[in-house]
C-alpha positions in Angstrom: 39.3 -22.1 43.3 38.7 -20.8 39.8 35.1 -20.3 38.7 34.8 -21.7 35.2 32.9 -20.1 32.8 31.3 -21.6 30.0 31.6 -18.8 27.3 33.2 -15.9 27.3 30.7 -14.2 24.8 29.1 -10.7 26.4 26.2 -10.5 28.2 23.6 -8.9 25.8 21.9 -6.0 27.3 18.5 -5.6 28.6 16.1 -4.3 26.2 14.9 -0.5 27.1 11.2 -0.2 27.5 11.7 2.8 25.5 12.9 0.5 22.6 11.1 1.8 18.9 8.9 0.1 17.4 8.2 -0.5 13.8 5.5 1.2 11.8 2.9 -1.3 11.1 3.6 -3.6 8.8 7.3 -3.9 9.7 9.6 -4.8 12.4 10.2 -8.6 13.7 8.3 -11.8 13.5 9.0 -14.7 15.5 8.8 -17.8 13.6 7.1 -20.8 14.8 8.3 -24.0 17.0 11.1 -22.5 18.9 12.6 -24.0 21.7 12.5 -22.4 25.1 14.9 -20.0 25.8 17.8 -21.0 27.9 21.2 -19.8 28.7 23.1 -21.9 25.9 21.4 -20.4 23.2 23.7 -19.1 20.4 26.5 -20.7 22.3 28.3 -21.9 18.8 28.5 -18.3 17.6 31.1 -15.8 18.1 30.7 -13.4 20.5 29.9 -10.7 18.4 26.8 -12.5 16.8 25.8 -14.0 20.3 25.9 -10.5 21.7 23.6 -9.2 18.8 21.5 -12.6 18.9 20.7 -12.2 22.4 19.6 -8.7 22.2 17.2 -9.3 19.0 15.9 -12.6 20.9 14.6 -10.6 23.6 12.8 -7.9 21.5 9.0 -8.1 21.3 7.6 -8.7 17.9 7.0 -5.8 16.0 10.0 -3.8 17.2 12.4 -2.0 14.6 15.2 -4.3 13.2 16.9 -1.7 10.9 20.9 -1.4 11.3 20.8 1.9 12.5 18.2 1.3 15.3 19.9 -1.6 16.6 23.4 0.3 16.6 22.0 3.1 19.2 20.7 0.2 21.4 24.3 -1.7 21.4 26.9 0.7 22.3 29.7 -1.7 21.7 29.5 -2.0 17.9 28.6 0.4 14.9 26.5 -0.3 12.0 28.8 -1.9 10.1 29.5 -4.5 12.6 25.8 -4.9 13.3 25.2 -5.6 9.6 27.7 -7.7 9.4 26.5 -9.8 12.7 22.9 -9.8 11.1 24.4 -11.2 7.9 26.2 -13.9 9.9 23.2 -14.9 11.7 21.2 -15.0 8.7 23.8 -17.8 7.3 23.5 -19.7 10.7 19.7 -20.0 10.0 18.2 -17.5 12.9 16.8 -14.6 11.1 15.5 -13.9 7.4 14.4 -10.5 5.9 11.1 -10.7 3.7 8.9 -8.6 2.0 5.0 -9.3 1.0 2.6 -7.1 -1.3 -0.4 -6.0 0.5 -3.3 -4.7 -1.6 -5.3 -1.8 0.1 -8.3 0.6 -0.9 -8.5 1.1 -4.7 -6.3 -1.8 -5.5 -3.0 0.0 -4.6 -0.5 -2.3 -3.6 2.2 -1.6 -1.0 5.0 -3.8 0.3 5.4 -5.1 3.9 9.0 -5.4 5.2 9.6 -8.1 8.0 12.5 -10.0 9.8 11.7 -13.1 10.7 13.5 -14.6 13.9 14.2 -18.2 15.1 15.9 -18.9 18.4 16.2 -22.0 17.1 18.6 -22.4 14.1 16.8 -23.5 11.0 18.0 -24.9 7.8 17.2 -23.6 3.8 14.8 -26.6 3.4 12.7 -25.5 6.9 13.1 -21.9 5.7 11.8 -22.2 2.1 8.9 -24.6 3.5 7.8 -22.0 6.1 7.7 -18.8 4.0 6.1 -20.7 1.4 3.4 -21.4 3.6 -0.3 -19.2 4.2 1.0 -19.0 7.7 4.1 -17.0 6.8 2.2 -14.9 4.6 -0.8 -14.1 6.9 1.8 -13.4 9.8 3.6 -10.6 7.5 0.6 -9.2 5.7 -2.4 -8.7 8.2 -0.5 -6.3 10.6 -1.9 -2.9 8.5 -5.3 -4.5 8.8 -5.4 -5.3 12.1 -3.7 -1.9 13.1 -6.9 -0.1 11.1 -9.4 -2.1 13.2 -7.6 -1.3 16.2 -7.9 2.7 15.5 -11.4 2.1 14.4 -13.3 1.7 18.0 -11.3 4.5 19.8 -13.5 6.9 17.6 -16.7 4.9 18.6 -16.1 5.0 22.2 -16.7 8.8 22.3 -18.9 8.9 19.7 -21.4 6.5 22.3 -21.2 8.7 25.2 -24.1 10.9 25.0 -24.4 11.0 28.9 -23.4 15.0 29.0 -26.9 15.8 27.2 -28.7 14.4 30.6 -26.9 17.3 32.3 -28.1 20.8 30.2 -31.7 18.4 30.7 -31.7 18.8 34.1 -31.9 22.9 34.1 -34.5 22.6 31.8 -36.8 20.5 33.7 -36.3 23.0 36.8 -37.9 25.5 34.2 -40.2 23.6 33.0 -43.4 25.1 34.5 -42.4 28.3 33.3 -41.8 28.0 29.6 -44.5 25.2 29.7 -47.1 28.1 29.9 -45.5 30.3 26.9 -45.6 27.5 24.7 -49.0 27.0 25.2 -49.8 30.7 24.4 -47.8 30.9 21.2 -48.7 27.4 20.2 -51.6 28.5 18.2 -50.3 31.6 17.2 -47.5 30.0 15.4 -50.3 27.1 14.0 -50.3 29.1 10.9 -46.8 29.9 10.6 -46.2 25.9 10.7 -48.1 25.2 7.4 -45.9 27.3 5.3 -43.2 25.6 7.3 -43.3 22.3 5.2 -42.9 24.3 2.0 -39.9 25.5 3.3 -38.7 21.8 3.5 -40.0 21.3 0.2 -37.9 23.4 -1.9 -34.6 21.8 0.0 -35.6 18.7 -1.8 -36.9 20.5 -4.6 -33.8 22.0 -6.5 -32.5 18.4 -6.5 -35.0 17.2 -9.3 -35.2 20.9 -10.6 -32.0 21.1 -12.2 -32.2 18.1 -14.7 -35.9 19.7 -15.6 -34.5 23.2 -16.2 -34.0 23.8 -20.1 -30.8 24.3 -21.3 -28.6 24.3 -18.0 -27.5 20.6 -18.5 -23.7 19.5 -19.7 -25.3 17.3 -22.9 -27.6 20.4 -23.5 -24.6 22.9 -23.5 -22.4 20.6 -25.3 -24.8 20.6 -28.0 -25.7 24.2 -28.6 -22.1 24.8 -28.8 -21.4 22.8 -31.7 -22.7 25.3 -33.9 -20.6 27.5 -32.7 -17.6 25.5 -33.0 -18.2 24.6 -36.5 -21.2 26.0 -38.5 -22.4 22.9 -40.4 -23.8 21.4 -37.0 -25.7 24.5 -36.2 -28.8 23.4 -34.2 -32.0 25.0 -32.9 -33.4 24.8 -29.6 -35.6 22.3 -30.0 -33.2 20.2 -31.6 -30.8 20.3 -28.7 -33.7 19.6 -26.4 -34.3 16.3 -28.8 -30.7 15.1 -28.8 -30.2 16.0 -25.2 -31.2 12.6 -23.7 -28.7 10.6 -26.3 -25.7 13.2 -25.3 -26.6 12.8 -21.4 -26.1 9.0 -22.0 -22.4 9.5 -23.0 -21.9 11.7 -20.3 -23.4 8.7 -17.8 -20.6 6.3 -19.1 -18.0 8.5 -17.9 -16.7 10.9 -20.9 -16.1 14.3 -20.8 -18.1 17.0 -23.0 -15.0 17.6 -25.0 -14.7 14.0 -25.7 -18.3 14.4 -27.1 -17.6 17.0 -28.7 -14.4 15.7 -30.8 -16.5 12.5 -31.6 -19.5 14.1 -33.1 -17.0 16.7 -35.2 -14.6 14.6 -36.6 -14.9 13.5 -40.2 -17.5 15.5 -41.0 -18.5 15.9 -44.8 -18.1 19.0 -46.6 -22.0 19.8 -46.5 -24.5 18.5 -44.1 -27.9 18.6 -45.0 -29.3 17.7 -41.7 -27.4 18.5 -38.8 -30.1 16.7 -36.6 -30.2 13.1 -38.3 -26.3 13.4 -38.9 -25.9 14.0 -35.0 -28.6 11.5 -34.1 -26.7 8.9 -35.9 -23.3 9.1 -34.5 -24.8 9.5 -30.9 -26.4 6.2 -31.5 -23.9 4.6 -33.5 -20.6 5.3 -31.4 -21.8 5.5 -28.1 -19.0 4.4 -25.8 -19.1 0.9 -23.9 -19.5 0.9 -19.9 -16.6 0.9 -17.9 -16.4 -0.6 -14.4 -16.3 1.7 -11.5 -12.7 1.9 -10.6 -13.1 0.6 -6.5 -15.1 -2.6 -8.3 -13.1 -5.0 -10.0 -14.7 -7.3 -12.3 -15.9 -10.5 -10.6 -14.2 -12.7 -13.1 -10.8 -10.9 -12.5 -9.1 -13.6 -10.0 -7.4 -12.2 -7.0 -4.0 -12.1 -7.1 -2.0 -14.6 -4.8 0.6 -12.8 -2.6 3.8 -14.5 -2.1 6.6 -13.7 0.0 10.0 -12.6 -1.5 13.1 -13.0 0.3 15.4 -10.2 0.9 19.1 -10.5 0.9 20.2 -9.6 4.3 23.6 -8.0 2.9 22.3 -5.9 0.3 18.5 -6.2 0.2 18.4 -7.8 -3.4 14.7 -9.5 -3.6 13.9 -12.9 -4.7 12.0 -16.3 -4.3 13.2 -18.3 -1.0 14.8 -20.8 -3.1 17.2 -18.3 -5.2 18.6 -16.9 -2.1 19.8 -19.7 0.4 21.5 -18.6 3.6 19.4 -15.4 3.0 22.1 -14.1 0.5 22.4 -13.5 -2.9 24.9 -15.4 -5.1 27.5 -12.2 -4.7 26.7 -11.8 -1.3 27.3 -15.1 -0.7 30.4 -16.0 -2.5 31.9 -12.9 -1.0 31.0 -14.3 2.3 32.3 -17.4 2.2 35.4 -15.8 0.5 35.5 -18.8 -2.1 35.2 -16.7 -5.5 35.2 -19.7 -7.7 38.7 -20.3 -7.8 38.4 -23.6 -10.2 37.0 -21.0 -12.8 39.7 -18.4 -11.9 42.5 -17.9 -14.6 46.1 -19.4 -13.6 48.8 -17.0 -13.7 50.6 -18.7 -16.7 47.5 -18.3 -18.7 47.9 -14.5 -17.9 51.3 -14.4 -19.0 50.5 -16.4 -22.1 47.7 -14.1 -23.2 49.6 -10.7 -22.2 52.7 -12.0 -24.5 50.3 -12.8 -27.3 48.6 -9.3 -27.4 52.0 -7.9 -27.2 52.6 -10.2 -30.6 49.6 -8.8 -32.1 50.6 -5.0 -31.5 53.9 -5.5 -32.9 52.1 -6.9 -36.0 49.8 -4.0 -36.3 52.9 -1.1 -36.5 53.4 -0.1 -39.9 56.8 -1.7 -41.3 
């Protein structure tokens, strides 16, 4: 008695334990609320699409979903066949390719690419509703942050292992009675040596405040001293530079360079300057630049940009909002896939012949008599 086969589709190969995983922020993501896996999954799909869908369905989240990677694991089909199968699965409602912006340190934005997979076929309305929710955005975006947090604990573990320290302490304790007598005899001799030790540590902290107090070494002082060499009308004495140094230091504290300070003080000078100190004091006071926020600290009034998912065309990769890409395909790819190229507006052969005859008549009229 012949055995009846429910489907002639090829069985999907088993997933290799060494199947490559995508980088953090990329790869496969499973959609929620899917039916349990059964033997009749993807029964309505053609043989090739069912073969590819069965393999993709068994891949774990985060697996690489590029056409090249899938073609290496599926020996029966090449990259072109895999790409066509993924397009058909997108039209059937099983997958959507999306990209999501993720803001990192320093307001640096990078794109995260995901392939959402659903064993249960979904229509365009379901996909549009799900991709517009915060759950889909959170599912696609937090992978890089999670991976960074996962890599943080390992360095802490070795840092928290000072256990080898007691090992060298044991030999020291064994020899403790012998060196114990030596330090007791040397400590009184080194007691006077310990008195100059604090001054030795004091100079270590002294240079930091000493540098600003050293006359003629600050960038603001040097910028003022060079003004007279660049333009003789702004020649200043040492006392004048010391007097104007605090005002010039305020400019540098606001993030401007010495070149910017020099150009602001020397621009538009009159033909004769009677008091260089008075002119520079007035310019340093009136033209002081505004304070700018730090690059890593945006102003609190700036609203946090809302990150929305963009769907990519499964065939050509063109991004767009979910509503603009039904079936996961852009308009040109959708028309090419369906085979209907707007036949209602295509020209009739008779109209084409009339246009050619009209153009031939116009060329005849343009010929010289």
